[in-house]
N, C-alpha and C positions, 0 to 999 in steps of 0.2 A: 800728669803722672798718676794721680789718684783715679782719674777716669779710666785710664788704661788698665790699671790693676783691677778695678771693678768689672770692666769689660772682660778681662781674661778669666777671672774667677767665676763670675756668674753667667758668662757667655751671653752678654746682652745683645751683641750684634747677631749672633746665631738665632736668638729668639725674637729678632726684629723689634727691639725695645731700647729705651734710653734711660739714663740715670734719672732724668726729670720725670719720666713716665712712671718709673718704679717708685719714686718718692711719693708722688701723688697717689699711686695705688696703695702704698703703705699707710698713708694718712687716712685714706678712705676706709680701708679695712679696720684700722684702729678705732675710728669714730663709730663704726657699726657694732663693735664688740666691747667698747670701753665701759659699758654698763656693768660688766662683771666686776669692775673695781669697786662698785658700790654694793652690788647684790651679794657677792660672795662673803665679804666680812659680815654683812647683815645676817646671813643665814648661819654661817659657822659659829658666830659669836653666841648663838643661842645654846650651844653646847657647853658654854663656860670658857671658851677660848678667848684670849685677849683680842679685842676688836682691832686695835692698832697693829698688833703683830700679824694678824691674818691679812690685813690690808697690805702690809709689806710683803708677806709671803705670796699673796695673789699676784702682785706686780712682778716680783722676782721670778716666780714660776712661769708666768706668761712670757717674760723677757727671755728666760733661759730656753724654754721650749721653742719659741719663735726663732731665736738665734740659731739653735742647733738645726732646726728645719731649714732655715734659710742658708746658712753657711755650708752645712754638710750635705743635706739632701737637695739643696738648690730648688726649692719649691716655694711659690708665693702663698704659702699656707701658714696662717698664724695659729698659735696655741695659747690656751689659758685654762684655768679650772673650769670643768664642764658643768653646765646647767643640768639639773636632774640628779647627777651624781653628788653634788654638794647638798642637795635637799635630802637625798637618801642617807648621806653621811650623818646629817644632823637629826632628822626626824625618824629615820628608820633604825640606824645602828646605835646612836647614842641615846636619844630620848625614847626611842621605841624599844630596843633590845636591852638597854641599860648598860652598854659598854662605855668605858671612858673614851674621851676623844683621843687620848694618846694611843689606845688600842686600835681605834678606828684608823688613825694615821698609819699604824703598823699594817693594817689590812690593805690600805691603799698602796703602801710600799711593796708588799708581797704580790699584789695584783700587777703592779708595774713591772716587777722582776720577772713574774711568770710571762707577761706580755713580751718582755725582752727576750726570754728564752725561746718563746714561740717564733719570734721574728728571726732570731739568729739561726735556729734550726729549720726555718721555713716550713712550719707545719700549720701556719695560720690559714693558708688557703684550704687545707683539708677541713679545718674546723668551720670556716665560713661556709664552705659548700655543703657541710653536713647538716647545718641548721636550716630547716624549711623557711621559705620566704614568709609564709603566713605568721610564723612565730616572731620573726624579726619585725614584721609590720605591727603586730599586736604589742610587742614590747616597746617599740618606739612610741606608739600612741599612748600606751599605759604611762610612760614617763611623762608625756605631755599632760595627761589627766591628773597625774600625781602633782605636778607643778601647779596646775590650776586649783586643785584642792588647797594646797599650801597658800597660794595667793589669796584665795577667798577667805581662808581662815585668818591670815595675817591682817587682812583689811577689816575683819569683823563682819564680813558679808555672810559667811557661814559660821554658825556657832553650834556648840554641843547642846543636845536636848535629851534628857533621860528617857523620854517616851519614843521619840523618832530617831534617836542617835544624832541627827543633824537637823538644823532649822535655819531659816533666814534670820540674820541679825538685824540690828537697828540701822535701817538705811538712812537715818537722819544724822548719824554720827559723821564727823569730818573725815575719819579714816576711810570709811566706805565710799564717801563721795569723791575724795581725792583719788582713791585707787581706781574707781571707775573712770574718772576724768582722764587719768593717765593712760589707762587702757584704750579709751576712745581716741585720744590724741595720737598715741603711738601707732595704732592700727591705721588711722587715716593718713598719717605722714608716711608710713611704710607703703601704703597703697599708692601714694603720690610719688613714691621713689625718692623721698628726701633722705639724703645721706645722714646717718646718725640719728635716725628717728627714735630709737629706744632711749638713747642718752638725752635727747632733747626732751622727751616726755618725762623722764625721771627728774631732770634739773628744773623743768618748767613747773611741775607739781611742787617740788621742794621750794622754789622761789615764791610761788603763789601762797603756799602755806606760811612762809615767813612773813610775807606782806600782810596776810590776814591774821597774824598773831597765833597761828597754830603750830609753829615750829621755830626753833632757836637757831641762830646763825653762829657757827663755831669758828668761822674764819675761812680763808681761802688756801693759803700756803704756809708751810712750816718745814722744818727739817723732818725727815722720815721718823716715825715712831720706832721704838726698839722692837726687834724681832726676837729677842731673847726668850720671851714666854713660850714660844712655839718651836724655836729652832732646836732640832735634834731631840724633840720631846716625844717622838713616836715610841710606842711600847711594842716591840717586836714579839716579846714573850707573850704578852696579853693577846696578840693576834693569832697565837697558835691554838687557841681554844677550838675544839672540834666544831662547835656551833658556828664559829666564825668562817668556816670553809664556804658556806653558802654566801656569806657577805663578800669574801674575796672573789668568789666566782662571779657574783653580780657586778662588782666593780670591773673585773676583767672582761666579762661578757659584753657589757654595755660599751666600754671603751673600745674593745676590739671592733665591734660592728659600727660604732659611731665613727671611729677613725677611718675604717675601710670605706664606708659609704661617703664620708666627706672627701677623702683623697680622690676617689674615682669621680665623684660628682664635680668637684672643683677642677680636676684635671681635664675632664671632658668639656667643661665650660670654656676652659682656656686653650683648648686644642693641644694639650700636652701629652695625650696618649700616642703610642707609637702606631705603626701601620696595622698591627695586629689587635689594636684596641686595648693594649696593656699599658700599665704605668711604669715607665723606666724608673729605676732607683727606688722601687716600692719598699725594698728591704730597709734602705736608709731612712725613708720616711717613717716606717713603723718603729724602727729603733729610736728615732728622734722622739716620737710620741711616748714610748715606754720609758725612755730615759727622763723625759720631762716629768712624768708622773712620779717616778722615784725621787727626783730632786724636789718636787713639790711637797711630797710627804715628809722629807727631811726638813724642809723650810717651815711647814705647818699649814698645808692646805690640802683639800680633797683632790681627786684625780684630775690631772691636766690632760686635755685632749685637743684634737684639731677642730677648728671652728668653721662651720659652714658659712659664716659671715665673710670668710675669705673670698667668696664669690663676688663680693662688692668690689674688692681690689682687682680681681680678674676683669670685671666689667670695665674698670677704669684703665685697663691696659697692662696690669701687672702680669709678668710672665716668668720671673725668676725669683730666686731666694732673696734678692735685694729688697723686695717688697716686704718679706717677713722680717728682715733685719731692721727696716724702718719701724715696723710695728714694735719690735723689741726695744728699740731706743725710746719710743714714745711711752711704753710701759715703765721704763726706768725714770723718765721725766715725771710720770704720774706719782712717783713716790713722794714728791714734794707737795701733793695736794691732799694730804691726809685730813686736814680740818674740814675740807669740803666733803670728803667721803663720810666723815663723822656727822655731818649735818643732814645727811639723807635719811629720812624717816622710813619705817617699814612699809607704810602705805604707798610711798612713792615708788618703791621697787615692786610692790604687788602688781601694779599695772603692767610692768615689764615682764614679770613672771607669767601673767595671764596671756600676754601676747605671744611669748615664746611657746607656751602651752598650746595655743591655737595652731601654731605652725607644726608642732610635733604630732598633734592629734590628726593632722591631715593625712597621715600614712594610712588611716583606716579606709580612705577612698580607693586604695590600691588592692585591698583584700578581695578575695574571690567569694563574694557573698552568695553565689549560686550553689556552691559546694558546702554543705553543712559540716562536713568533716574538716574543712579548712576554716570556715567562718566561726564556728563555735570556740575553738582554741584561741583565735584572735580576740574574741570578746572576753573570754575568761582572763587572759593575760592583761588586757587593757583595763578591765574593771577591777581586777584584784589589786592592782598597785595603789590606786587612790583609796579603795575601801579598806585595805589592810594597812595602808600607810607604809608600804614597803615594796621597793623594786624587787628585792630578792624573792619575796613570797609570790609576787606576780609572775616572775620568770619561772619559778618552780611549778606553780599551778598551771601555767601555760604548757610546759613540757609534759606534765602528767596527763592533762586533758587531751593533748594532741595524740600521745601514744595510745591512751585508753580508747579514744573514739575511733582512731584508725584501725586498731586491732579488732575491736568489736564490730566494725563495719566490714571486716575482711580485706581492708586496704593495706595489706602487709608490704606491698611493693613500695608504698610511700614512706616506709620506715627504714632507718639505717641504724647500724650498731651504736653510733655516738648518741643519737637522740634517745634510743631505748635505754642505754646505760644511764644517761643523765636523769631520765624520768624515774628510773628505779631508785637511784641515789636520793633524789628529792623525796620520793615516797617514803623511803626508809627514814629519812630525816624527820619527816612529819610524824611518823609512827613511833619513833624511839628517842628522838632528841628534843622535841618540842615540849 
């Protein structure tokens, strides 16, 4: 009976798959992205947010997002709070710009709501097509470099220096050695296509540090911590500050392109595109993503987005939303492993951050380095994010440099109204609001 219901809803037979295959695919996807359970609370708690509450919010947001994507959109695509956006939330918006984490959650909610409206009124394609590929590549790489800077800073490998701004830290410290070891192990395991490479690296470093007396063991399982400290704590009024518009745009912009790229990439890998190369039910997938971001903000976490790690489940045979539903169930089970998450030190997640950064920075390889009017904005956007410690500033400088260089070069045919307007708005912000 259950098998027939699952087959009817998810159309398993139509997609030439089985319940067993979908369950295995779901477990595979979960193992490749479960590191977010440890990394997200570690990053967001630096804003003053309660670690346990963020842990619960992370698991619930991932479960809700994956469940909606699976049941409603019927895609084997899992969701969870996104890497890069959580770092921007902490180091850019709260610690950098001085906003409260409650206001930052408000910005996440508004970005999700705007994403929802764009999806409902089907204007997202116009926006995506309006943004030059070079800028998208530079922004993706910049987020990777931003994560790399945070990883190196958290591990003590890069430290502040009054004369040179940054310098090499003490490489004999356990934190630096453990972070590098984790990065080496994760990268090697990923190359060898070991499922769950990132999580294995994080847990391996954590256990080794415990054995050598550099880390304390807080336990394995318990009842989930209280989510009360972050539940409904978002400050919508605080997010209405004019200077917050660039923050909301940054959350929206990155989520929009991250989700679009992930959906198309995963669907292509799984043969889920139609005969015209388009993604059926794209609107449902986009609405699922934006709804998950709004739910996550209410629960107490940064932007929730679609995970490229879903390709691991696709490679294991996942073809329907049942894969995503299995991921959602496993995130709910993870709620009972809060003590384990609390035992993960920052240097254990630093190696994971550095590995994810290396993947994201790979987009630089696709830039057109032969055309200076394309290459220069890519470099500006990519370098500005880690050097200003802000994704929003990197996006702004990327847009401004693109329009200025193209205009001065007489390449007006490469410009469109959306890019020009955004560049002008960013320039006005720097001139009058900063």
